[in-house]
C-alpha positions as CSV (number, residue, x, y, z in Angstrom):
1,M,1.9,9.3,12.4
2,Q,5.1,8.5,10.6
3,P,5.2,5.2,8.6
4,E,7.6,2.4,9.7
5,P,10.7,1.9,7.6
6,L,10.1,-0.7,4.8
7,I,13.2,-2.4,3.4
8,T,12.1,-6.0,3.0
9,I,8.8,-7.5,3.6
10,R,8.1,-11.3,3.7
11,S,4.5,-12.4,4.1
12,R,1.7,-14.6,2.9
13,T,-0.5,-12.9,0.3
14,A,-4.2,-12.0,0.2
15,C,-5.5,-12.0,-3.4
16,L,-8.2,-9.8,-4.9
17,P,-8.1,-10.6,-8.6
18,E,-11.0,-8.3,-9.6
19,P,-9.8,-5.5,-12.0
20,N,-10.6,-1.8,-11.4
21,I,-11.0,-1.9,-7.7
22,D,-11.7,1.7,-6.9
23,T,-11.1,3.8,-3.8
24,D,-14.9,3.7,-3.0
25,Q,-14.7,-0.1,-2.8
26,I,-11.5,0.1,-0.7
27,I,-13.2,2.5,1.7
28,P,-16.8,3.6,1.1
29,A,-17.4,7.4,1.0
30,R,-19.6,7.3,4.2
31,Y,-16.4,6.6,6.2
32,L,-14.5,9.7,4.9
33,T,-15.7,12.0,7.7
34,V,-12.7,11.3,10.0
35,T,-9.2,12.8,10.0
36,D,-7.8,10.1,12.4
37,R,-6.3,7.0,10.7
38,G,-7.0,4.7,13.6
39,G,-9.8,2.2,13.3
40,L,-10.1,2.5,9.5
41,G,-9.1,-1.1,9.1
42,E,-12.7,-2.0,10.0
43,T,-13.9,0.0,7.0
44,C,-11.5,-1.5,4.5
45,F,-13.6,-3.3,1.8
46,R,-16.5,-2.8,4.2
47,D,-19.2,-3.4,1.6
48,W,-17.5,-6.6,0.5
49,R,-16.8,-7.9,4.0
50,F,-20.2,-7.1,5.6
51,D,-23.8,-7.2,4.5
52,K,-26.3,-4.3,5.0
53,A,-27.1,-5.5,8.5
54,G,-23.5,-5.4,9.5
55,E,-23.1,-9.2,9.5
56,P,-19.8,-10.7,8.1
57,T,-20.0,-12.1,4.6
58,G,-18.1,-15.1,3.4
59,H,-15.5,-12.8,1.8
60,A,-11.9,-14.2,1.9
61,L,-10.6,-11.0,3.7
62,N,-12.7,-11.9,6.7
63,S,-10.8,-15.1,7.4
64,L,-7.3,-13.6,7.1
65,D,-4.9,-13.1,9.9
66,A,-3.6,-9.6,9.1
67,R,-0.3,-10.3,10.9
68,S,0.6,-13.0,8.5
69,H,-1.0,-11.5,5.3
70,A,0.7,-8.1,4.9
71,I,0.9,-8.2,1.1
72,L,-2.2,-7.7,-1.1
73,V,-2.0,-9.0,-4.6
74,A,-4.7,-7.0,-6.4
75,G,-6.2,-7.0,-9.9
76,D,-5.3,-4.6,-12.7
77,N,-5.9,-0.8,-12.3
78,F,-6.0,-1.0,-8.5
79,G,-7.0,2.2,-6.6
80,C,-8.8,3.9,-9.5
81,G,-11.6,6.4,-8.9
82,S,-11.5,9.4,-6.7
83,S,-8.5,10.5,-4.8
84,R,-8.9,9.7,-1.1
85,E,-6.0,9.4,1.3
86,H,-8.3,7.4,3.5
87,A,-7.9,4.4,1.1
88,P,-4.2,3.8,2.0
89,W,-5.0,4.6,5.6
90,A,-7.7,1.8,5.6
91,L,-5.4,-0.7,3.9
92,L,-2.5,0.0,6.4
93,D,-4.8,-0.2,9.4
94,F,-6.2,-3.5,8.1
95,G,-2.6,-4.8,8.1
96,F,-1.3,-4.5,4.6
97,R,2.1,-3.0,4.0
98,A,2.4,-3.6,0.3
99,I,0.1,-3.9,-2.8
100,V,1.3,-5.9,-5.7
101,T,-0.5,-5.4,-9.0
102,S,0.2,-5.0,-12.7
103,T,-1.2,-1.4,-12.8
104,A,-2.4,1.1,-10.2
105,A,-3.9,4.5,-10.4
106,D,-1.3,7.3,-10.2
107,I,-3.1,9.3,-7.5
108,F,-3.5,6.1,-5.4
109,K,0.2,5.3,-5.7
110,S,1.1,8.9,-4.6
111,N,-1.2,8.7,-1.6
112,A,0.0,5.3,-0.7
113,A,3.7,6.3,-0.9
114,K,3.1,9.3,1.3
115,N,1.6,7.1,4.0
116,G,4.2,4.2,3.9
117,L,2.2,1.8,1.7
118,L,4.3,0.3,-1.1
119,V,2.7,-0.2,-4.5
120,A,4.7,-2.6,-6.6
121,E,3.6,-2.8,-10.3
122,I,5.0,-6.0,-11.9
123,D,4.7,-7.6,-15.3
124,A,1.4,-9.3,-16.3
125,Q,2.7,-12.9,-16.3
126,S,4.2,-12.7,-12.8
127,H,1.2,-10.8,-11.6
128,Q,-1.1,-13.6,-12.9
129,A,1.1,-16.3,-11.3
130,L,0.8,-14.5,-7.9
131,L,-3.0,-14.0,-8.2
132,S,-3.4,-17.8,-8.9
133,S,-1.6,-18.7,-5.6
134,P,-3.4,-17.0,-2.7
135,G,-1.6,-17.4,0.6
136,E,1.8,-18.0,-1.0
137,V,4.8,-16.5,0.9
138,V,6.1,-13.6,-1.1
139,E,9.2,-11.4,-0.4
140,I,9.5,-7.9,-1.6
141,D,13.0,-6.3,-1.5
142,L,12.6,-2.6,-1.8
143,E,16.3,-1.9,-2.2
144,A,16.6,-4.3,-5.1
145,S,13.0,-3.5,-6.4
146,V,12.1,-7.1,-6.8
147,V,9.1,-9.3,-5.8
148,K,10.0,-13.0,-5.2
149,S,8.0,-16.1,-4.5
150,N,8.1,-19.7,-5.4
151,G,8.7,-19.5,-9.2
152,V,8.2,-15.8,-9.5
153,E,10.9,-13.1,-9.6
154,A,9.6,-9.8,-10.9
155,G,11.2,-6.4,-10.9
156,F,9.3,-3.2,-10.4
157,Q,10.0,0.5,-10.9
158,L,9.8,3.0,-8.1
159,D,10.7,6.7,-8.0
160,P,14.0,7.0,-6.2
161,F,12.6,9.6,-3.8
162,V,9.6,7.4,-3.0
163,R,12.0,4.5,-2.4
164,T,14.1,6.6,0.0
165,C,11.1,7.8,2.0
166,L,9.7,4.3,2.3
167,M,13.0,2.8,3.3
168,Q,13.6,5.6,5.9
169,G,10.0,5.5,7.2
170,V,9.3,9.1,6.5
171,D,6.8,11.0,4.4
172,P,8.0,13.8,2.1
173,L,7.7,16.4,4.8
174,G,9.5,14.2,7.3
175,Y,12.3,13.8,4.7
176,I,12.6,17.6,4.4
177,L,12.6,18.1,8.1
178,Q,15.5,15.7,8.4
179,Q,17.4,18.1,6.2
180,S,16.8,21.1,8.6
181,E,20.4,21.5,9.5
182,A,21.6,21.6,5.9
183,I,18.8,24.0,5.0
184,Q,19.7,26.4,7.8
185,S,23.3,26.2,6.8
186,F,22.5,27.0,3.2
187,E,20.2,29.9,4.2
188,A,23.0,31.3,6.4
189,R,25.5,31.2,3.6
190,A,23.0,32.6,1.1
191,S,22.1,35.6,3.3
192,T,25.7,36.8,3.6
């Protein structure tokens, strides 16, 4: 499944201010037995959103409309812990298209980018302002690498290749496959 192109996203935010949210909190290990991305939204933050009997808790994520809350503003060091591609799958299936934080784990950022989930790391002051305003409308402009809201305008760095893939809605392999004609042409010239 190829991700959808992401150039600009405008949405209300969901906020999880807790620092060090690891991949086991995003999707508990007992849900890692599948290779299909569909339906993993139900497992996203499962142990926070449901009690041991499977009943919904009062967690804020349970009252969100995923269609209008596509940006998650998360605490520092988001996505730490073990590498699991299921974490961005679960976040995407839940309805998030972007994570805004001050810091995120490198392996999580890599897995997220390959699956069409933007991770925008912004300065601490802007991050804190967004965390203190859950539900605020935020706009992320991928081309300009800026996060904007009422009173916040924060730039973020993104690898140019990651930006290109996100904006085109392709993963790295999809990008390479788009270059097939040029690759074949090069190989034909190189073999003579």
